[in-house]
Structures are given as C-alpha cells and as structure tokens.
N, CA, C and O atoms as a CHARMM CRD file, in Angstrom:
* protein
*
  264
    1    1 MET  N      1.18500  -1.03400  -0.08000 PROA 1      0.00000
    2    1 MET  CA     0.03700   0.20000   0.16600 PROA 1      0.00000
    3    1 MET  C      1.30900   1.22100   0.01700 PROA 1      0.00000
    4    1 MET  O      1.38700   2.19500  -0.73100 PROA 1      0.00000
    5    2 ASP  N      2.04900   0.84300   0.71700 PROA 2      0.00000
    6    2 ASP  CA     2.95100   2.28800   1.15600 PROA 2      0.00000
    7    2 ASP  C      3.53900   2.40100  -0.85300 PROA 2      0.00000
    8    2 ASP  O      3.53400   3.57700  -1.21700 PROA 2      0.00000
    9    3 PHE  N      3.77900   1.84800  -1.48100 PROA 3      0.00000
   10    3 PHE  CA     4.21900   2.26500  -3.07000 PROA 3      0.00000
   11    3 PHE  C      3.64600   2.30400  -3.62200 PROA 3      0.00000
   12    3 PHE  O      4.05900   2.59700  -4.74400 PROA 3      0.00000
   13    4 LEU  N      1.83600   2.02700  -3.45500 PROA 4      0.00000
   14    4 LEU  CA     0.81300   2.68200  -4.11900 PROA 4      0.00000
   15    4 LEU  C      0.53600   3.77000  -4.08600 PROA 4      0.00000
   16    4 LEU  O      0.07200   4.40700  -5.03100 PROA 4      0.00000
   17    5 ALA  N      0.88600   4.38800  -2.44300 PROA 5      0.00000
   18    5 ALA  CA     0.18400   5.63000  -2.35900 PROA 5      0.00000
   19    5 ALA  C      1.36200   6.32000  -2.42200 PROA 5      0.00000
   20    5 ALA  O      1.02100   7.49300  -2.26400 PROA 5      0.00000
   21    6 PHE  N      2.66400   6.27900  -2.57500 PROA 6      0.00000
   22    6 PHE  CA     3.76700   6.95100  -3.28200 PROA 6      0.00000
   23    6 PHE  C      3.71600   7.55600  -4.79100 PROA 6      0.00000
   24    6 PHE  O      3.85600   8.69800  -5.22900 PROA 6      0.00000
   25    7 GLU  N      3.41500   6.10400  -5.48600 PROA 7      0.00000
   26    7 GLU  CA     3.40000   6.22500  -6.94700 PROA 7      0.00000
   27    7 GLU  C      2.64900   6.97200  -7.30700 PROA 7      0.00000
   28    7 GLU  O      2.82000   7.74100  -8.25300 PROA 7      0.00000
   29    8 CYS  N      1.32700   6.85600  -6.37300 PROA 8      0.00000
   30    8 CYS  CA    -0.11300   7.28800  -6.76200 PROA 8      0.00000
   31    8 CYS  C     -0.14300   9.08600  -6.48300 PROA 8      0.00000
   32    8 CYS  O     -0.90100   9.86000  -7.06700 PROA 8      0.00000
   33    9 HSD  N      0.78100   9.42600  -5.55100 PROA 9      0.00000
   34    9 HSD  CA     1.38000  11.05600  -5.51600 PROA 9      0.00000
   35    9 HSD  C      2.65500  11.41700  -6.15400 PROA 9      0.00000
   36    9 HSD  O      2.89300  12.62400  -6.19000 PROA 9      0.00000
   37   10 VAL  N      3.58600  10.56100  -6.70100 PROA 10     0.00000
   38   10 VAL  CA     4.48800  11.00400  -7.60400 PROA 10     0.00000
   39   10 VAL  C      3.70800  11.13200  -8.85200 PROA 10     0.00000
   40   10 VAL  O      3.77400  12.22700  -9.41000 PROA 10     0.00000
   41   11 GLN  N      3.01600  10.25600  -9.36400 PROA 11     0.00000
   42   11 GLN  CA     2.56100  10.07000 -10.59900 PROA 11     0.00000
   43   11 GLN  C      1.43500  11.55600 -11.07200 PROA 11     0.00000
   44   11 GLN  O      1.30000  12.15100 -12.14100 PROA 11     0.00000
   45   12 GLY  N      0.72000  11.76000  -9.56900 PROA 12     0.00000
   46   12 GLY  CA    -0.26400  12.55700  -9.70200 PROA 12     0.00000
   47   12 GLY  C     -1.32700  12.25200 -10.51700 PROA 12     0.00000
   48   12 GLY  O     -1.96200  13.02400 -11.23600 PROA 12     0.00000
   49   13 SER  N     -1.50400  10.83300 -10.32200 PROA 13     0.00000
   50   13 SER  CA    -2.73500   9.98900 -10.63200 PROA 13     0.00000
   51   13 SER  C     -3.37100   8.82600  -9.79800 PROA 13     0.00000
   52   13 SER  O     -2.61900   8.50700  -8.87700 PROA 13     0.00000
   53   14 ASN  N     -4.50500   8.11100  -9.83800 PROA 14     0.00000
   54   14 ASN  CA    -5.01700   7.07300  -9.40000 PROA 14     0.00000
   55   14 ASN  C     -4.67600   5.89200 -10.48800 PROA 14     0.00000
   56   14 ASN  O     -4.71100   4.73000 -10.08100 PROA 14     0.00000
   57   15 ARG  N     -4.43200   6.08800 -11.50700 PROA 15     0.00000
   58   15 ARG  CA    -3.55500   5.23500 -12.50200 PROA 15     0.00000
   59   15 ARG  C     -2.24900   5.02600 -12.55800 PROA 15     0.00000
   60   15 ARG  O     -1.50900   5.64900 -13.32000 PROA 15     0.00000
   61   16 ILE  N     -1.94100   4.31000 -11.91600 PROA 16     0.00000
   62   16 ILE  CA    -0.19400   4.22200 -11.79300 PROA 16     0.00000
   63   16 ILE  C      0.49400   3.60000 -13.40100 PROA 16     0.00000
   64   16 ILE  O      0.02800   2.65000 -14.03000 PROA 16     0.00000
   65   17 LYS  N      1.41500   4.24100 -13.70700 PROA 17     0.00000
   66   17 LYS  CA     2.02900   3.37500 -14.84200 PROA 17     0.00000
   67   17 LYS  C      3.43500   2.40600 -14.28000 PROA 17     0.00000
   68   17 LYS  O      4.41700   2.95400 -13.77900 PROA 17     0.00000
   69   18 LEU  N      3.38900   1.77200 -14.35700 PROA 18     0.00000
   70   18 LEU  CA     4.11100   0.64800 -13.63400 PROA 18     0.00000
   71   18 LEU  C      5.56000   1.17800 -14.83000 PROA 18     0.00000
   72   18 LEU  O      5.47100   1.46200 -16.02400 PROA 18     0.00000
   73   19 THR  N      6.78400   1.15400 -13.95000 PROA 19     0.00000
   74   19 THR  CA     8.33000   1.32800 -15.14500 PROA 19     0.00000
   75   19 THR  C      9.25400   0.21300 -15.16200 PROA 19     0.00000
   76   19 THR  O     10.21200   0.15400 -15.93300 PROA 19     0.00000
   77   20 ILE  N      8.87700  -0.92000 -14.06500 PROA 20     0.00000
   78   20 ILE  CA     9.47300  -1.95500 -13.84000 PROA 20     0.00000
   79   20 ILE  C      8.71800  -3.54800 -14.01900 PROA 20     0.00000
   80   20 ILE  O      7.62500  -3.74500 -13.48900 PROA 20     0.00000
   81   21 THR  N      9.06400  -4.09200 -14.41400 PROA 21     0.00000
   82   21 THR  CA     8.05600  -5.52300 -14.36800 PROA 21     0.00000
   83   21 THR  C      7.86100  -5.86500 -13.20100 PROA 21     0.00000
   84   21 THR  O      8.47600  -5.31800 -12.28600 PROA 21     0.00000
   85   22 LYS  N      6.97600  -6.83200 -12.98900 PROA 22     0.00000
   86   22 LYS  CA     6.12600  -7.45100 -11.99500 PROA 22     0.00000
   87   22 LYS  C      7.45800  -8.23400 -11.09900 PROA 22     0.00000
   88   22 LYS  O      7.70100  -7.99600  -9.91600 PROA 22     0.00000
   89   23 LYS  N      7.96900  -8.87800 -11.67500 PROA 23     0.00000
   90   23 LYS  CA     9.25200  -9.83000 -11.17200 PROA 23     0.00000
   91   23 LYS  C     10.00300  -8.59400 -11.25000 PROA 23     0.00000
   92   23 LYS  O     10.86300  -9.04900 -12.00500 PROA 23     0.00000
   93   24 GLU  N     10.32600  -7.53000 -11.09400 PROA 24     0.00000
   94   24 GLU  CA    11.17700  -6.68800 -10.72700 PROA 24     0.00000
   95   24 GLU  C     10.65900  -5.83800  -9.44800 PROA 24     0.00000
   96   24 GLU  O     11.38300  -5.55200  -8.49400 PROA 24     0.00000
   97   25 LEU  N      9.28000  -5.47400  -9.57600 PROA 25     0.00000
   98   25 LEU  CA     8.70700  -5.03900  -8.68900 PROA 25     0.00000
   99   25 LEU  C      8.91600  -6.35100  -7.24700 PROA 25     0.00000
  100   25 LEU  O      9.58300  -6.14200  -6.23300 PROA 25     0.00000
  101   26 ALA  N      8.27700  -7.42700  -7.50600 PROA 26     0.00000
  102   26 ALA  CA     8.46500  -8.15400  -6.59100 PROA 26     0.00000
  103   26 ALA  C      9.87900  -8.19800  -5.82200 PROA 26     0.00000
  104   26 ALA  O      9.80900  -7.99700  -4.61000 PROA 26     0.00000
  105   27 GLU  N     11.20500  -8.44600  -6.39100 PROA 27     0.00000
  106   27 GLU  CA    12.18500  -8.36800  -6.14200 PROA 27     0.00000
  107   27 GLU  C     13.01700  -7.12800  -5.38700 PROA 27     0.00000
  108   27 GLU  O     14.04100  -7.20400  -4.70900 PROA 27     0.00000
  109   28 LYS  N     12.29200  -6.07400  -5.71000 PROA 28     0.00000
  110   28 LYS  CA    12.51500  -4.81700  -4.92400 PROA 28     0.00000
  111   28 LYS  C     11.56900  -4.95300  -3.49300 PROA 28     0.00000
  112   28 LYS  O     11.98100  -4.27200  -2.55300 PROA 28     0.00000
  113   29 PHE  N     10.61700  -5.59000  -3.30600 PROA 29     0.00000
  114   29 PHE  CA    10.21400  -6.22600  -2.45900 PROA 29     0.00000
  115   29 PHE  C     10.79400  -7.05100  -1.30400 PROA 29     0.00000
  116   29 PHE  O     10.75200  -6.97100  -0.07600 PROA 29     0.00000
  117   30 GLY  N     11.19100  -7.63800  -1.94100 PROA 30     0.00000
  118   30 GLY  CA    12.09400  -8.75900  -1.65700 PROA 30     0.00000
  119   30 GLY  C     11.40300  -9.87900  -1.18300 PROA 30     0.00000
  120   30 GLY  O     11.59800 -10.53100  -0.15800 PROA 30     0.00000
  121   31 ILE  N     10.23800 -10.06700  -2.41800 PROA 31     0.00000
  122   31 ILE  CA     9.03300 -11.20900  -2.22600 PROA 31     0.00000
  123   31 ILE  C      9.24100 -12.03800  -3.54800 PROA 31     0.00000
  124   31 ILE  O      9.88900 -11.55500  -4.47600 PROA 31     0.00000
  125   32 GLN  N      8.78700 -13.06100  -3.60600 PROA 32     0.00000
  126   32 GLN  CA     8.95200 -13.90000  -5.03800 PROA 32     0.00000
  127   32 GLN  C      7.69300 -13.19400  -5.94800 PROA 32     0.00000
  128   32 GLN  O      6.79300 -12.55300  -5.40400 PROA 32     0.00000
  129   33 ARG  N      7.76300 -13.38500  -7.23300 PROA 33     0.00000
  130   33 ARG  CA     6.65100 -12.57300  -7.82700 PROA 33     0.00000
  131   33 ARG  C      5.38700 -13.25100  -7.85600 PROA 33     0.00000
  132   33 ARG  O      4.36000 -12.61400  -8.09300 PROA 33     0.00000
  133   34 THR  N      5.36300 -14.95200  -7.55300 PROA 34     0.00000
  134   34 THR  CA     3.93800 -15.33600  -7.43200 PROA 34     0.00000
  135   34 THR  C      3.16800 -14.79800  -5.84400 PROA 34     0.00000
  136   34 THR  O      1.97200 -14.85600  -5.55700 PROA 34     0.00000
  137   35 SER  N      4.21200 -14.32500  -5.06700 PROA 35     0.00000
  138   35 SER  CA     3.81800 -13.77900  -3.84500 PROA 35     0.00000
  139   35 SER  C      2.95100 -12.43400  -4.22400 PROA 35     0.00000
  140   35 SER  O      1.79700 -12.19800  -3.86900 PROA 35     0.00000
  141   36 LEU  N      3.85300 -11.56700  -5.08300 PROA 36     0.00000
  142   36 LEU  CA     3.11300 -10.02800  -5.38500 PROA 36     0.00000
  143   36 LEU  C      1.85000 -10.22200  -6.10200 PROA 36     0.00000
  144   36 LEU  O      0.84000  -9.54200  -5.92100 PROA 36     0.00000
  145   37 SER  N      2.02200 -11.58000  -7.25500 PROA 37     0.00000
  146   37 SER  CA     0.80300 -11.46200  -8.08500 PROA 37     0.00000
  147   37 SER  C     -0.44400 -11.79900  -7.13600 PROA 37     0.00000
  148   37 SER  O     -1.25100 -10.92600  -6.81900 PROA 37     0.00000
  149   38 ARG  N     -0.54100 -13.10500  -6.71400 PROA 38     0.00000
  150   38 ARG  CA    -0.94500 -13.27600  -5.32200 PROA 38     0.00000
  151   38 ARG  C     -1.91000 -12.62100  -4.48600 PROA 38     0.00000
  152   38 ARG  O     -3.07200 -12.89200  -4.18400 PROA 38     0.00000
  153   39 GLU  N     -0.93300 -11.45900  -4.11800 PROA 39     0.00000
  154   39 GLU  CA    -1.76400 -10.14700  -3.51200 PROA 39     0.00000
  155   39 GLU  C     -2.44700  -9.05900  -4.31700 PROA 39     0.00000
  156   39 GLU  O     -3.40400  -8.36200  -3.98000 PROA 39     0.00000
  157   40 LEU  N     -1.70100  -9.05600  -5.54500 PROA 40     0.00000
  158   40 LEU  CA    -2.54200  -8.05100  -6.28400 PROA 40     0.00000
  159   40 LEU  C     -3.84300  -8.24400  -6.55300 PROA 40     0.00000
  160   40 LEU  O     -4.67000  -7.34300  -6.41800 PROA 40     0.00000
  161   41 GLN  N     -4.15500  -9.51000  -6.98300 PROA 41     0.00000
  162   41 GLN  CA    -5.23000 -10.79800  -7.39500 PROA 41     0.00000
  163   41 GLN  C     -6.32900 -10.31800  -6.08000 PROA 41     0.00000
  164   41 GLN  O     -7.45000  -9.81500  -6.15700 PROA 41     0.00000
  165   42 LYS  N     -5.67600 -10.62000  -5.12000 PROA 42     0.00000
  166   42 LYS  CA    -6.47900 -10.25900  -3.71100 PROA 42     0.00000
  167   42 LYS  C     -6.70400  -9.10100  -3.63500 PROA 42     0.00000
  168   42 LYS  O     -7.86700  -8.97800  -3.24900 PROA 42     0.00000
  169   43 MET  N     -6.16900  -8.00500  -3.81100 PROA 43     0.00000
  170   43 MET  CA    -6.93500  -6.74100  -3.63700 PROA 43     0.00000
  171   43 MET  C     -7.56300  -6.36400  -4.83900 PROA 43     0.00000
  172   43 MET  O     -8.17900  -5.30200  -4.74900 PROA 43     0.00000
  173   44 ARG  N     -7.59700  -7.04400  -6.19100 PROA 44     0.00000
  174   44 ARG  CA    -8.62400  -6.98000  -7.32500 PROA 44     0.00000
  175   44 ARG  C    -10.00000  -7.33900  -6.69200 PROA 44     0.00000
  176   44 ARG  O    -11.01000  -6.63400  -6.67600 PROA 44     0.00000
  177   45 GLU  N     -9.84500  -8.43600  -6.23600 PROA 45     0.00000
  178   45 GLU  CA   -10.96400  -9.49000  -5.68600 PROA 45     0.00000
  179   45 GLU  C    -11.84200  -8.53900  -4.50100 PROA 45     0.00000
  180   45 GLU  O    -13.06800  -8.52800  -4.38800 PROA 45     0.00000
  181   46 GLU  N    -10.96700  -7.84500  -3.75800 PROA 46     0.00000
  182   46 GLU  CA   -11.90400  -6.75000  -2.72800 PROA 46     0.00000
  183   46 GLU  C    -12.46200  -5.48400  -3.54900 PROA 46     0.00000
  184   46 GLU  O    -13.13200  -4.54900  -3.10900 PROA 46     0.00000
  185   47 GLY  N    -12.14100  -5.64000  -4.47000 PROA 47     0.00000
  186   47 GLY  CA   -12.47100  -4.31000  -5.48300 PROA 47     0.00000
  187   47 GLY  C    -11.62400  -2.71400  -4.78800 PROA 47     0.00000
  188   47 GLY  O    -12.13800  -1.61900  -4.56100 PROA 47     0.00000
  189   48 MET  N    -10.36900  -3.11500  -4.62700 PROA 48     0.00000
  190   48 MET  CA    -9.44800  -1.95500  -3.89800 PROA 48     0.00000
  191   48 MET  C     -8.88300  -1.29900  -5.40700 PROA 48     0.00000
  192   48 MET  O     -8.95000  -0.12000  -5.75700 PROA 48     0.00000
  193   49 ILE  N     -8.16100  -2.76100  -6.36400 PROA 49     0.00000
  194   49 ILE  CA    -7.43500  -2.41800  -7.46200 PROA 49     0.00000
  195   49 ILE  C     -7.87200  -2.66900  -8.34100 PROA 49     0.00000
  196   49 ILE  O     -8.93200  -3.26900  -8.16300 PROA 49     0.00000
  197   50 ASP  N     -7.52100  -2.47500  -9.69600 PROA 50     0.00000
  198   50 ASP  CA    -7.83800  -3.32000 -10.88600 PROA 50     0.00000
  199   50 ASP  C     -6.30900  -3.32300 -11.74500 PROA 50     0.00000
  200   50 ASP  O     -5.68800  -2.29500 -11.47700 PROA 50     0.00000
  201   51 TYR  N     -5.76500  -3.99100 -12.45100 PROA 51     0.00000
  202   51 TYR  CA    -4.55500  -3.66500 -13.02000 PROA 51     0.00000
  203   51 TYR  C     -4.68700  -4.84300 -14.12300 PROA 51     0.00000
  204   51 TYR  O     -5.40300  -5.84100 -14.05700 PROA 51     0.00000
  205   52 ASP  N     -3.52300  -4.33100 -15.47500 PROA 52     0.00000
  206   52 ASP  CA    -3.47300  -4.99100 -16.32600 PROA 52     0.00000
  207   52 ASP  C     -1.64800  -5.09700 -16.35800 PROA 52     0.00000
  208   52 ASP  O     -0.97500  -5.07800 -15.32700 PROA 52     0.00000
  209   53 ARG  N     -1.13000  -5.19700 -17.60000 PROA 53     0.00000
  210   53 ARG  CA     0.04400  -5.60000 -17.86400 PROA 53     0.00000
  211   53 ARG  C      1.31300  -4.48700 -17.30000 PROA 53     0.00000
  212   53 ARG  O      2.39400  -4.81100 -16.80800 PROA 53     0.00000
  213   54 ASP  N      0.91100  -3.42000 -17.49200 PROA 54     0.00000
  214   54 ASP  CA     1.51200  -1.87800 -17.55900 PROA 54     0.00000
  215   54 ASP  C      1.09000  -1.02000 -16.37400 PROA 54     0.00000
  216   54 ASP  O      1.96800  -0.23200 -16.02100 PROA 54     0.00000
  217   55 HSD  N      0.08000  -0.98500 -15.75000 PROA 55     0.00000
  218   55 HSD  CA    -0.80700  -0.26200 -15.01700 PROA 55     0.00000
  219   55 HSD  C     -1.42500  -0.75600 -13.66300 PROA 55     0.00000
  220   55 HSD  O     -1.76800  -1.93400 -13.55400 PROA 55     0.00000
  221   56 ILE  N     -1.54600  -0.01600 -12.80500 PROA 56     0.00000
  222   56 ILE  CA    -2.90200  -0.48200 -11.87200 PROA 56     0.00000
  223   56 ILE  C     -3.42700   0.53600 -11.89600 PROA 56     0.00000
  224   56 ILE  O     -3.10800   1.56200 -12.49600 PROA 56     0.00000
  225   57 PHE  N     -4.45000   0.27800 -11.10700 PROA 57     0.00000
  226   57 PHE  CA    -5.56800   1.31200 -11.14600 PROA 57     0.00000
  227   57 PHE  C     -6.22300   1.41800  -9.73300 PROA 57     0.00000
  228   57 PHE  O     -7.09700   0.57400  -9.53400 PROA 57     0.00000
  229   58 ILE  N     -5.97300   2.29100  -8.70900 PROA 58     0.00000
  230   58 ILE  CA    -6.38900   2.48200  -8.18700 PROA 58     0.00000
  231   58 ILE  C     -7.96300   2.75500  -7.81600 PROA 58     0.00000
  232   58 ILE  O     -8.28600   3.94300  -7.77300 PROA 58     0.00000
  233   59 LYS  N     -8.93200   1.81900  -7.55400 PROA 59     0.00000
  234   59 LYS  CA   -10.56700   2.20400  -7.70400 PROA 59     0.00000
  235   59 LYS  C    -10.82900   3.33800  -6.63300 PROA 59     0.00000
  236   59 LYS  O    -11.66100   4.21800  -6.85500 PROA 59     0.00000
  237   60 ASP  N     -9.97400   3.28100  -5.28100 PROA 60     0.00000
  238   60 ASP  CA   -10.74400   4.05300  -4.31900 PROA 60     0.00000
  239   60 ASP  C     -9.62600   4.53200  -3.56900 PROA 60     0.00000
  240   60 ASP  O     -9.18800   3.79400  -2.68700 PROA 60     0.00000
  241   61 VAL  N     -8.94400   5.94300  -3.82400 PROA 61     0.00000
  242   61 VAL  CA    -7.55300   6.55900  -3.21900 PROA 61     0.00000
  243   61 VAL  C     -7.97900   6.43600  -1.72900 PROA 61     0.00000
  244   61 VAL  O     -7.17200   5.85500  -1.00300 PROA 61     0.00000
  245   62 ALA  N     -8.95500   6.82700  -1.24700 PROA 62     0.00000
  246   62 ALA  CA    -8.96100   6.77500   0.22300 PROA 62     0.00000
  247   62 ALA  C     -8.57100   5.46000   0.48500 PROA 62     0.00000
  248   62 ALA  O     -9.06600   5.38700   1.61000 PROA 62     0.00000
  249   63 ILE  N     -8.01900   4.27400   0.29100 PROA 63     0.00000
  250   63 ILE  CA    -7.59800   2.86700   1.03600 PROA 63     0.00000
  251   63 ILE  C     -6.44900   3.58500   1.11000 PROA 63     0.00000
  252   63 ILE  O     -6.05700   3.16900   2.20000 PROA 63     0.00000
  253   64 LEU  N     -5.61700   4.35600   0.75700 PROA 64     0.00000
  254   64 LEU  CA    -3.97400   4.50200   0.39400 PROA 64     0.00000
  255   64 LEU  C     -4.09100   5.17100   2.02500 PROA 64     0.00000
  256   64 LEU  O     -3.17100   4.75300   2.72800 PROA 64     0.00000
  257   65 SER  N     -4.65900   5.73900   2.45600 PROA 65     0.00000
  258   65 SER  CA    -4.40200   6.37900   3.34500 PROA 65     0.00000
  259   65 SER  C     -5.05400   5.51700   5.16600 PROA 65     0.00000
  260   65 SER  O     -5.29900   6.00900   6.26800 PROA 65     0.00000
  261   66 LYS  N     -5.08800   4.58000   4.80400 PROA 66     0.00000
  262   66 LYS  CA    -5.75400   3.47000   5.93600 PROA 66     0.00000
  263   66 LYS  C     -4.61400   2.82300   6.15500 PROA 66     0.00000
  264   66 LYS  O     -4.58200   1.87900   6.94500 PROA 66     0.00000
C-alpha cells in the first residue's frame, strides 16, 4: 500500500504506470513474483484495485490512507 500511495502521489494519478516488470517489483520488495501476483489478485477481488500488464488502477484513493 505504501508503494501505491507513493506512486499515486508522484504520478499525480490513481492510474499508476509501472516502469518495471512485476518480477522486478517483487524483487524490490524482497518477495517472490507469485506472492506479489497473489496479493494483487486479492486486492482486485476486494475491489481495491484493477490492473493490467503496465498499470495499476486504484479504484478508491481513500484506501491508501488506511
């Protein structure tokens, strides 16, 4: 969530463009790519985000402050 909040602020949008691959992002967090994918899917199912290959769309920016 901290990453999403930071990128949302830096990019000035709730549609975050990923500048690195999900594999590289997982490595940055020190987790496996499958774990990152599982968490993203969980957040999608909970209606918090949506995503595609290159973007993460935050459906409710207020969740970032929780």
